C-alpha positions in Angstrom: -49.9 20.8 90.3 -52.9 23.3 90.7 -55.9 22.2 92.6 -59.2 22.1 90.7 -61.1 24.7 92.8 -64.4 23.4 94.2 -67.6 25.6 92.7 -70.4 27.1 95.1 -73.3 28.6 93.4 -74.9 31.5 95.0 -77.5 34.1 94.2 -77.2 37.9 95.7 -79.8 38.7 98.5 -81.3 42.1 98.3 -82.8 42.1 101.8 -80.9 42.2 105.1 -82.0 41.2 108.6 -83.5 38.4 110.2 -86.6 38.6 108.4 -84.7 38.4 105.0 -82.6 35.5 106.5 -85.6 33.6 107.7 -87.5 33.8 104.2 -84.3 32.3 102.8 -84.2 29.5 105.2 -87.7 28.7 104.3 -86.7 28.4 100.6 -84.1 26.0 101.4 -81.2 28.5 101.3 -78.4 29.5 103.8 -77.8 33.3 103.7 -74.4 34.6 104.1 -72.0 37.2 103.4 -68.8 38.1 101.4 -66.3 40.9 102.8 -62.9 42.0 102.3 -61.0 42.3 99.2 -61.2 46.2 99.1 -64.7 45.8 98.1 -68.4 46.3 100.0 -69.8 43.3 101.8 -72.4 41.4 99.5 -75.3 39.5 101.0 -75.9 36.2 99.5 -77.8 32.8 99.6 -76.3 29.6 99.1 -78.5 26.2 98.4 -78.6 24.4 101.9 -78.0 21.0 100.3 -74.8 22.1 98.3 -73.3 23.8 101.6 -74.0 20.9 103.6 -72.3 18.5 101.3 -69.3 20.5 101.3 -69.1 20.7 105.0 -69.8 17.1 105.5 -66.5 16.7 103.0 -64.3 18.2 105.7 -61.7 20.8 105.8 -64.4 23.5 104.6 -62.8 26.4 106.5 -59.2 25.9 104.9 -60.4 25.0 101.3 -60.2 27.7 98.8 -63.6 27.7 96.6 -64.7 29.5 93.6 -68.1 31.3 94.6 -70.3 32.0 91.4 -72.5 34.8 92.3 -75.1 34.9 89.6 -72.6 33.4 87.3 -69.8 36.0 88.5 -66.7 34.0 89.7 -65.3 35.0 93.2 -62.2 33.4 94.7 -63.1 33.1 98.4 -62.2 31.3 101.5 -64.9 30.4 104.4 -64.2 32.2 107.7 -67.2 31.2 109.6 -70.1 28.9 109.5 -72.9 29.6 112.3 -75.0 26.6 113.0 -78.3 25.7 114.6 -77.4 24.8 118.4 -79.9 22.0 118.2 -79.5 20.2 114.8 -76.1 21.6 114.1 -77.1 22.5 110.6 -75.6 25.4 109.1 -78.0 28.8 109.2 -75.0 31.4 108.3 -71.8 31.4 106.1 -69.2 34.1 106.1 -66.8 34.4 103.2 -63.6 36.0 102.5 -62.8 37.4 99.1 -59.0 36.7 97.8 -57.1 38.0 95.1 -54.6 36.0 93.5 -51.5 37.4 95.7 -53.7 36.9 98.7 -51.4 34.4 101.3 -53.7 31.9 103.1 -53.1 28.9 105.2 -54.4 25.5 103.9 -53.9 21.9 105.0 -52.4 20.3 101.9 -52.5 16.3 101.8 -49.5 14.4 101.4 -48.9 11.6 98.4 -46.7 8.8 99.3 -45.1 7.6 96.2 -42.4 4.6 94.9 -43.5 2.2 97.7 -41.9 -0.5 95.6 -38.6 1.2 95.9 -38.4 1.1 99.6 -35.9 -1.6 100.9 -37.6 -1.2 104.0 -41.3 -1.8 102.7 -40.0 -4.6 100.7 -38.4 -6.4 103.9 -42.0 -6.2 105.3 -41.6 -2.7 107.0 -44.6 -0.5 107.7 -45.0 3.0 106.7 -46.2 4.9 109.6 -47.7 8.4 108.4 -47.5 10.9 111.1 -48.8 13.5 109.2 -51.2 12.9 106.2 -51.4 16.7 105.7 -49.3 19.7 106.1 -50.6 23.0 106.9 -48.9 25.6 104.8 -48.9 29.6 104.1 -49.6 29.5 100.1 -50.6 32.2 97.5 -53.9 31.8 96.6 -53.1 31.5 92.8 -50.5 28.7 93.4 -52.4 26.2 95.7 -50.9 22.6 95.2 -53.3 19.5 95.0 -50.8 17.9 97.1 -47.2 17.3 98.5 -45.3 14.4 97.1 -43.2 12.2 99.4 -40.7 9.9 97.9 -40.2 6.7 99.5 -37.4 5.5 96.9 -34.1 4.1 98.8 -36.0 4.3 102.6 -35.0 1.6 104.9 -36.5 0.4 108.3 -35.7 3.4 110.7 -35.6 5.9 108.0 -38.1 8.9 108.6 -39.4 11.7 106.1 -39.3 15.1 107.5 -40.7 18.3 105.9 -37.1 19.3 104.6 -36.9 16.2 102.5 -40.3 17.1 100.6 -40.0 19.9 97.8 -42.6 22.7 98.5 -44.4 24.9 95.9 -42.9 28.2 95.2 -44.1 30.9 97.6 -45.3 28.3 100.5 -43.7 27.6 103.5 -44.8 25.3 106.5 -46.6 26.9 109.3 -44.3 24.9 111.7 -41.1 26.5 111.5 -39.3 25.9 114.9 -38.3 22.2 113.7 -37.8 19.7 110.9 -40.8 17.8 112.0 -41.7 14.3 111.0 -44.2 13.1 108.1 -43.8 9.5 108.2 -41.4 6.8 109.1 -40.7 3.0 107.9 -41.3 0.8 111.0 -39.7 -2.5 111.7 -42.0 -5.3 110.7 -44.2 -6.6 113.3 -42.5 -10.2 113.6 -39.3 -8.5 114.0 -40.2 -6.3 116.7 -42.1 -9.4 118.3 -38.8 -11.4 118.1 -36.4 -8.5 119.5 -39.1 -8.3 122.6 -38.8 -12.0 123.1 -35.0 -11.8 123.1 -34.9 -9.0 125.9 -37.2 -11.3 127.9 -35.0 -14.2 127.7 -31.8 -12.1 128.8 -33.9 -10.3 131.6 -34.7 -13.9 132.8 -31.1 -15.5 132.6 -29.5 -13.7 135.9 -32.6 -14.8 137.9 -31.9 -18.5 136.7 -28.5 -18.3 137.3 -29.2 -17.2 141.1 -31.3 -19.9 141.6 -28.8 -22.6 140.6 -26.2 -21.0 142.7 
């Protein structure tokens, strides 16, 4: 399923240099630039409040954006955000143009489905999520909204690795040297406590025998 690309509105900025940038900031705007894609760089302004909201939402540097410049759409990804060293607020932003065929690295969230079909969870086991998201190299025109991890049939002690998840066509994980774990079904806490108690009892037995002898 394709992701609904977030929209950030911008306006072209005629002036360049520190003077134009300071003027933009006084008007509640953040100056920026778009480059790449075989076209000339364009200087822009974006609304401070809109940019700050997206930054606080997280993953801004790995989110595909639809940047509307005076109504014209540009598919971009943010490459850098300069911040005020005291207030930690954005003062400048750089965007990279993307074509439909561009290959980029993005973090894609994992959605765990069919909890009710997992024998391990029915027994009281706990789903321990190791990686709630996975970094993939994807094509800009085919970015998945999420990856699906199916819990059907999984029992206590079973694991979900990246090889058990169907990846979108044309994408691959950035970690390629191992079949890394996404999640596992851990034993119920009551069972773990019981096992520990049994181990402790067994460990005490030899000491008691020695004392009696």
